[in-house]
Backbone as CSV, one residue per row, in Angstrom:
resi,resn,N_x,N_y,N_z,CA_x,CA_y,CA_z,C_x,C_y,C_z
1,UNK,5.283,18.364,2.141,4.477,17.361,1.428,3.462,16.823,2.558
2,UNK,2.410,16.572,1.963,1.360,16.438,2.454,1.338,14.459,2.646
3,UNK,0.921,13.628,3.709,0.809,12.294,3.802,-0.378,11.730,3.262
4,UNK,-0.520,11.251,2.244,-2.203,10.579,1.893,-1.891,8.890,1.733
5,UNK,-3.269,8.555,1.712,-3.437,7.390,1.369,-3.256,6.690,-0.252
6,UNK,-1.993,6.044,-0.320,-2.048,5.535,-1.486,-3.161,4.641,-2.535
7,UNK,-4.137,4.458,-1.928,-5.202,4.075,-2.503,-6.269,4.990,-3.108
8,UNK,-6.811,5.809,-1.958,-7.782,6.821,-1.851,-7.416,8.038,-1.931
9,UNK,-6.224,8.711,-1.668,-5.769,9.730,-1.444,-6.335,10.831,-0.087
10,UNK,-6.658,10.087,0.605,-7.057,10.767,1.556,-6.040,11.397,2.432
11,UNK,-5.647,12.290,3.043,-4.550,12.822,3.917,-5.168,12.488,5.632
12,UNK,-4.168,12.514,5.795,-4.253,12.063,7.928,-5.008,13.430,8.533
13,UNK,-5.183,14.302,7.800,-6.557,15.464,8.107,-7.706,14.667,8.337
14,UNK,-7.997,13.594,7.274,-9.417,13.003,6.834,-9.497,11.872,7.454
15,UNK,-8.563,11.057,7.974,-8.076,9.498,8.409,-7.258,9.333,9.113
16,UNK,-7.040,8.199,9.734,-6.011,8.224,10.352,-4.695,7.102,9.271
17,UNK,-3.823,7.106,9.157,-2.647,6.980,8.410,-1.696,5.610,8.655
18,UNK,-1.212,4.836,8.269,-0.573,3.872,8.713,0.806,4.208,7.923
19,UNK,2.208,4.419,7.819,3.019,4.237,6.910,3.852,3.102,7.228
20,UNK,4.039,2.986,5.916,4.581,1.509,5.142,6.043,1.250,4.618
21,UNK,6.853,0.825,4.474,8.011,0.858,3.610,8.196,-0.467,3.244
22,UNK,8.403,-0.206,1.671,8.490,-1.552,0.717,9.673,-1.636,-0.634
23,UNK,11.104,-1.977,-0.280,11.925,-1.582,-1.645,12.279,-0.542,-1.408
24,UNK,12.574,-0.154,-0.015,13.111,1.578,-0.127,12.069,2.405,0.085
25,UNK,10.843,2.560,-0.905,10.181,3.597,-0.799,9.026,3.324,-0.001
26,UNK,8.684,4.852,0.705,7.410,4.253,1.735,6.165,5.000,1.046
27,UNK,5.222,4.615,1.825,4.009,4.754,1.255,2.656,4.824,2.846
28,UNK,1.588,5.406,2.311,0.640,5.464,3.486,-0.161,4.678,3.068
29,UNK,-1.235,4.279,4.201,-2.495,3.258,3.856,-3.372,3.641,4.704
30,UNK,-4.627,4.131,4.322,-5.687,4.174,5.305,-6.506,2.615,6.281
31,UNK,-7.601,2.687,7.030,-7.686,1.750,7.743,-8.694,0.927,6.831
32,UNK,-9.696,1.851,5.883,-10.217,1.225,4.742,-9.957,0.448,3.595
33,UNK,-8.481,1.068,3.248,-7.734,0.729,2.186,-6.710,-0.708,2.617
34,UNK,-6.633,-0.689,4.241,-5.748,-1.574,4.252,-6.115,-3.073,4.072
35,UNK,-7.709,-3.342,4.059,-7.906,-4.895,4.056,-7.353,-5.074,2.463
36,UNK,-7.510,-4.222,1.427,-6.804,-4.652,0.329,-5.365,-4.793,0.420
37,UNK,-4.632,-4.233,1.221,-3.225,-4.937,1.316,-3.011,-5.816,1.838
38,UNK,-3.806,-6.259,2.782,-3.537,-7.661,3.921,-4.033,-8.867,2.713
39,UNK,-5.746,-8.479,2.475,-6.247,-9.630,1.578,-5.554,-10.050,0.396
40,UNK,-5.512,-8.819,-0.589,-5.000,-8.889,-2.010,-3.798,-8.261,-2.330
41,UNK,-2.386,-8.440,-1.983,-1.695,-7.575,-1.732,-1.074,-7.735,-2.986
42,UNK,-0.754,-8.811,-3.774,-0.381,-8.966,-5.154,-1.034,-7.436,-5.952
43,UNK,-2.324,-7.912,-6.126,-3.432,-7.020,-6.704,-3.315,-5.677,-6.488
44,UNK,-3.047,-5.149,-4.948,-3.044,-3.843,-4.205,-1.359,-3.568,-4.707
45,UNK,-0.666,-4.139,-4.861,1.008,-3.676,-5.033,0.882,-3.138,-6.282
46,UNK,0.125,-4.048,-7.608,0.155,-3.475,-9.099,-0.616,-2.154,-9.120
47,UNK,-1.826,-2.584,-8.559,-2.747,-1.065,-8.489,-2.445,0.416,-7.770
48,UNK,-1.310,0.441,-7.129,-0.884,0.929,-6.236,0.650,1.676,-6.947
49,UNK,1.060,0.614,-7.985,2.125,1.213,-8.442,3.512,0.777,-7.653
50,UNK,3.418,0.007,-6.821,4.506,-0.294,-6.054,5.387,-1.659,-5.829
51,UNK,4.991,-2.267,-7.093,5.892,-3.513,-7.510,6.780,-3.060,-8.636
52,UNK,8.252,-3.262,-7.792,9.431,-3.084,-8.985,9.621,-4.192,-9.498
53,UNK,9.720,-5.742,-8.758,10.108,-6.471,-9.192,8.587,-7.721,-9.255
54,UNK,9.127,-8.137,-10.171,7.761,-9.581,-10.568,8.225,-10.940,-10.251
55,UNK,7.302,-11.614,-9.934,7.564,-13.012,-9.209,8.532,-13.113,-8.586
56,UNK,8.450,-15.029,-8.291,9.489,-15.300,-7.134,8.749,-15.321,-6.292
57,UNK,9.073,-16.414,-4.564,8.228,-16.680,-3.865,7.876,-15.467,-3.195
58,UNK,8.270,-13.970,-3.251,7.424,-12.865,-2.181,6.232,-12.753,-2.347
59,UNK,5.806,-13.220,-4.002,4.688,-12.623,-4.015,3.409,-13.843,-4.047
60,UNK,3.910,-14.788,-3.512,3.336,-15.911,-3.091,2.264,-15.890,-1.925
61,UNK,0.955,-16.539,-2.513,0.069,-15.608,-0.938,0.483,-16.544,0.110
62,UNK,0.257,-16.181,1.268,0.246,-16.509,2.390,-0.915,-17.170,3.186
């Protein structure tokens, strides 16, 4: 199974990827898509279908 960026779907043969874990799932993000995860985490999680739970303090901006 090829690892691809959860946002842009490019593989590790095209761009560097960083693997992440969240709620028991693994996903990869490339450097170009990482700022979305860092600065707009809640929007990114929804867009990338990674939110299993909603609400709570974990969704609060930091």
